[in-house]
C-alpha positions in Angstrom: -4.2 30.7 -14.8 -6.7 29.4 -12.2 -8.9 31.8 -10.3 -8.7 32.1 -6.5 -11.9 30.2 -6.3 -10.5 27.3 -8.3 -7.4 27.3 -6.2 -9.4 27.2 -3.0 -11.4 24.3 -4.4 -8.3 22.4 -5.3 -6.9 22.9 -1.8 -9.8 20.9 -0.3 -9.6 17.8 -2.4 -6.6 16.0 -1.0 -8.0 14.8 2.3 -11.3 14.5 4.0 -10.4 16.9 6.8 -9.2 20.5 7.1 -5.6 19.7 7.8 -3.1 20.7 5.1 -1.2 17.5 4.1 2.6 17.6 4.2 4.3 15.9 1.3 8.1 15.3 0.8 9.2 15.1 -2.8 12.5 13.3 -3.4 14.2 13.2 -6.8 17.7 13.9 -8.0 16.4 15.7 -11.1 15.7 19.4 -10.2 13.1 19.8 -13.0 11.1 16.8 -11.7 11.2 18.1 -8.1 10.0 21.5 -9.2 7.2 20.2 -11.4 5.8 17.9 -8.7 6.3 20.6 -6.0 4.3 23.2 -8.0 1.5 20.7 -8.9 1.1 19.5 -5.3 1.2 23.0 -3.9 -1.5 24.1 -6.3 -3.6 21.2 -5.2 -3.4 22.2 -1.5 -0.3 20.4 -0.1 2.6 21.8 1.8 5.6 20.5 0.0 9.3 20.1 0.9 11.9 18.6 -1.3 15.1 16.5 -1.1 17.6 15.7 -3.8 19.0 12.4 -2.5 18.3 9.4 -0.4 20.2 10.4 2.8 18.6 13.8 2.8 15.2 12.2 2.3 15.7 10.0 5.5 16.8 13.0 7.5 13.8 15.1 6.4 11.4 12.2 6.8 12.4 11.9 10.4 12.6 15.6 11.1 9.4 16.7 9.3 7.2 13.6 9.7 5.4 14.2 6.3 2.0 12.7 5.6 3.4 11.2 2.3 6.6 10.8 0.4 6.9 10.9 -3.4 10.1 9.0 -3.7 12.3 8.5 -6.8 13.9 5.0 -7.0 17.0 5.7 -9.1 19.2 8.1 -7.1 23.0 8.2 -7.0 23.6 8.1 -3.2 20.9 5.9 -1.9 18.1 4.4 -4.1 14.5 4.8 -3.2 14.0 1.2 -2.3 16.8 1.4 0.3 15.3 4.7 1.6 11.9 3.0 2.2 13.6 -0.1 3.7 15.5 2.1 6.2 12.4 4.1 7.1 10.4 1.0 7.8 13.2 -0.5 9.9 13.1 2.8 12.0 9.4 2.3 12.5 8.4 5.1 10.2 5.3 4.0 8.3 4.8 7.2 6.2 2.9 6.3 2.9 5.3 6.2 -0.1 4.6 6.6 -3.8 7.6 5.4 -5.8 8.5 7.5 -8.9 10.9 5.9 -11.4 11.8 5.3 -15.0 11.9 1.5 -14.4 8.7 -0.2 -15.5 8.8 -3.9 -14.8 6.6 -6.1 -12.7 9.6 -7.2 -10.5 10.4 -3.6 -9.6 6.7 -2.8 -8.9 6.4 -5.8 -6.6 9.7 -5.0 -4.9 8.6 -1.4 -4.1 5.2 -2.4 -2.8 6.6 -5.4 -0.8 8.9 -2.9 1.0 5.9 -1.1 2.2 5.3 1.3 -0.6 1.7 2.4 -1.4 1.9 3.1 -5.1 4.3 3.2 -8.1 4.3 5.8 -10.9 6.6 5.4 -13.9 8.4 8.2 -15.8 7.4 9.9 -18.0 4.3 10.6 -16.1 1.2 12.7 -16.3 1.1 15.3 -13.5 -2.7 14.8 -13.3 -2.2 11.1 -12.8 0.4 11.6 -10.1 -1.9 14.1 -8.3 -4.7 11.6 -8.4 -2.5 8.9 -6.9 -1.4 11.3 -4.1 -5.0 12.2 -3.4 -6.0 8.5 -3.2 -3.2 7.6 -0.8 -3.7 10.7 1.4 -7.5 10.0 1.7 -6.9 6.4 2.6 -4.4 7.4 5.2 -6.8 10.0 6.5 -9.6 7.5 6.8 -7.3 5.0 8.6 -6.2 7.6 11.1 -9.8 8.6 11.8 -10.8 4.9 12.3 -7.8 4.5 14.7 -9.2 7.4 16.9 -12.7 5.9 17.1 -13.7 4.5 20.5 -15.7 1.7 19.1 -14.5 -1.9 19.0 -12.0 -2.2 16.1 -11.4 -6.0 16.4 -12.4 -8.2 13.4 -12.9 -11.9 13.8 -13.3 -14.7 11.3 -13.1 -18.2 12.8 -9.9 -18.4 14.8 -8.4 -15.3 13.0 -8.5 -12.0 14.9 -7.4 -8.6 13.7 -7.3 -5.5 15.9 -7.3 -2.4 13.6 -6.6 0.1 16.5 -3.5 -1.8 17.7 -2.4 -3.2 14.2 -2.2 -6.7 15.6 -3.2 -10.1 14.0 -3.5 -13.4 15.7 -4.6 -16.8 14.4 -5.3 -19.6 16.9 -3.8 -17.3 19.5 -0.5 -17.1 17.6 0.7 -13.5 16.6 1.1 -13.0 12.9 3.5 -10.3 11.6 2.2 -8.5 8.6 3.5 -5.6 6.5 1.2 -2.5 6.3 -0.1 -3.5 2.9 -0.7 -7.1 4.0 -2.6 -5.8 7.0 -4.8 -3.5 5.0 -5.6 -6.2 2.5 -6.5 -8.7 5.3 -8.6 -6.2 7.1 -10.6 -5.4 4.0 -11.2 -9.1 3.3 -12.3 -9.7 6.9 -14.7 -6.7 6.8 -16.3 -8.3 3.8 -16.1 -11.9 4.9 -18.1 -14.3 2.7 -18.3 -11.9 -0.2 -16.4 -12.5 -3.4 -14.3 -9.3 -4.1 -12.9 -8.6 -7.5 -9.3 -7.7 -8.1 -10.4 -4.2 -9.2 -12.3 -3.8 -6.0 -9.3 -4.7 -3.9 -7.0 -2.5 -5.9 -9.3 0.5 -5.5 -10.0 -0.1 -1.8 -6.7 -1.3 -0.5 -4.2 0.4 -2.8 -6.4 3.4 -3.9 -6.1 2.6 -7.6 -9.1 3.1 -9.9 -8.0 0.7 -12.5 -7.1 -3.0 -12.8 -3.8 -2.7 -14.7 -1.8 -4.1 -11.8 -3.9 -7.1 -10.8 -0.8 -9.2 -10.3 -0.1 -7.1 -7.1 -3.3 -8.5 -5.6 -2.4 -12.0 -6.5 1.1 -11.6 -5.0 -0.2 -10.2 -1.7 -2.8 -12.9 -1.4 0.0 -15.4 -1.7 1.9 -13.5 1.1 -1.1 -13.8 3.4 -1.7 -17.4 2.6 1.9 -18.3 3.4 1.6 -16.6 6.8 -1.9 -17.7 7.8 -2.3 -21.2 6.3 0.3 -23.0 8.4 -1.7 -22.0 11.5 -5.0 -23.6 10.4 -7.4 -24.4 7.5 -7.2 -22.1 4.5 -9.2 -18.9 4.9 -8.6 -17.0 1.6 -10.3 -18.7 -1.4 -10.0 -18.0 -5.1 -13.1 -17.5 -7.2 -11.7 -18.4 -10.6 -11.9 -15.5 -13.1 -13.4 -13.2 -10.5 -11.4 -12.6 -7.3 -11.1 -13.7 -3.7 -13.2 -14.3 -0.7 -12.3 -14.9 3.0 -14.4 -17.4 4.9 -13.9 -20.0 7.6 -15.4 -23.2 6.2 -13.4 -25.7 8.1 -10.8 -26.2 5.4 -12.8 -29.0 3.8 -11.7 -28.0 0.3 -8.8 -26.4 -1.5 -9.5 -23.9 -4.2 -7.4 -23.4 -7.3 -5.2 -20.8 -5.7 -4.2 -23.0 -2.8 -3.7 -26.1 -5.0 -1.4 -24.1 -7.3 0.7 -22.8 -4.3 1.0 -26.3 -2.8 2.1 -27.6 -6.2 4.7 -24.8 -6.4 5.9 -25.6 -2.9 6.2 -29.3 -3.7 8.4 -28.4 -6.6 10.5 -26.0 -4.6 9.2 -23.0 -6.4 8.1 -19.8 -4.6 4.6 -18.4 -5.2 3.9 -15.4 -7.5 6.2 -12.5 -6.9 9.8 -12.3 -5.6 8.9 -13.3 -2.0 7.0 -11.8 0.8 7.9 -8.5 2.4 10.2 -8.4 5.4 
C-alpha cells in the first residue's frame, strides 16, 4: 500500500501544471473499467466511466474530459465510430484506443480517425498509465503554446502553418489536416533541414518512447505528401534507413519515398496505409 507521500508524488506526474486531468474511461467490461479507473485515480486523475459508445459520446460532450481511454469493441457503438462522431462534432479530445484487436490496419484506422495512441489487451497497467501520461503532457504543452502571445506561425518556402489558429496554407491555398497530421507537420517544420528519425517522430508527435510502430510515421508522411505535393515541389524528403527531413530545395530531385509513391499512383495503388484520415 503506497504512503501518502508516494500518492502525492504520483498525483503530480500526469501533467506539467497544477490542474487535475479529467479522464473518461469507456469499456463494456466492468472489470476493465474498474482496473483502469483505480490506476488512473492513484496517479492523480479524476476519472469518470462509461459502459458503451452512446454513453461515451454523451459524457464526452457534457464533461469535456482532457482524455478518453476508449475501448474499440463494444456492442452498441464501437470505439472507432465514437471517435468519428466526436471529431465530426468538433470535439478534439485526445483518445487512446483500448482493444483486443492487434493488427496494423486497426492501428492505422484508429490513429487516422484522430486517435492519439493504441493499447492492446491484455495490457500492463503501468504501460497504459505511461501512455496516458505522455498524451496528457503533450496536450498540456500544446495548450500552453496556444496561449502564448508570441508569433506562432512557421514558414518553410511557400508553406505556412499557424499553430495558434491551427491553419495550414501552401502557395496561399488552405490545406485541411487532421490533428495528428498537423502535429507531425509542425514538428517537421520546427526542425526544418534536420533529418529526424522515426523514433524521434514517434516520441515527439505521438508520445511513444519506442519505435515498434514506425509504420505509423510512414503512413502519416504519405498523408502529408498527398496533400502538400500537388500544390508545389516536394517538401518532405526520405533519408533512406534513417527518417525524414522537411526542406524547400526547389523540387529539383525526388527522393526514394516520393518515387515510390509516384510509382504506386501510376499503377493505381494507394500509398502505405488504408488511406488518409477524413
